[in-house]
C-alpha positions in Angstrom: 116.5 101.4 104.7 113.3 100.0 105.2 110.1 99.4 103.1 107.9 101.4 102.3 104.7 99.3 101.5 102.2 101.7 100.0 98.4 101.6 100.6 95.2 101.2 98.5 91.9 102.7 99.6 88.7 100.9 98.5 85.6 103.2 97.6 82.3 101.9 97.3 80.5 102.7 94.2 76.7 103.1 94.5 75.6 103.8 91.0 77.6 101.2 89.6 76.5 98.8 92.6 81.2 97.9 93.0 84.0 98.6 94.8 87.4 100.9 92.9 90.6 100.2 94.2 92.6 103.4 94.1 96.0 104.9 95.2 95.5 107.8 97.9 95.5 110.7 95.9 94.7 109.5 92.3 91.7 110.4 90.3 91.3 106.9 88.8 90.7 103.9 90.3 93.6 101.1 89.4 90.8 98.0 89.6 87.0 98.0 89.6 85.7 94.9 91.7 82.4 93.2 92.1 82.9 92.7 95.7 84.9 94.2 98.8 86.7 91.4 99.2 87.4 91.0 96.2 88.8 94.1 96.4 90.2 93.9 99.6 92.6 91.0 97.9 93.5 93.2 95.2 94.7 95.8 96.9 96.6 93.4 99.3 98.5 92.2 95.6 
């Protein structure tokens, strides 16, 4: 059986000026990062 790795969505928050990391379909962000690069790194870990 293959491992299924669930991805994350990175969403720009224009009012706050930061990036939210969230699982697809979730309402709340699992993390908020100041830059897109940091958000991508957080989603990969």
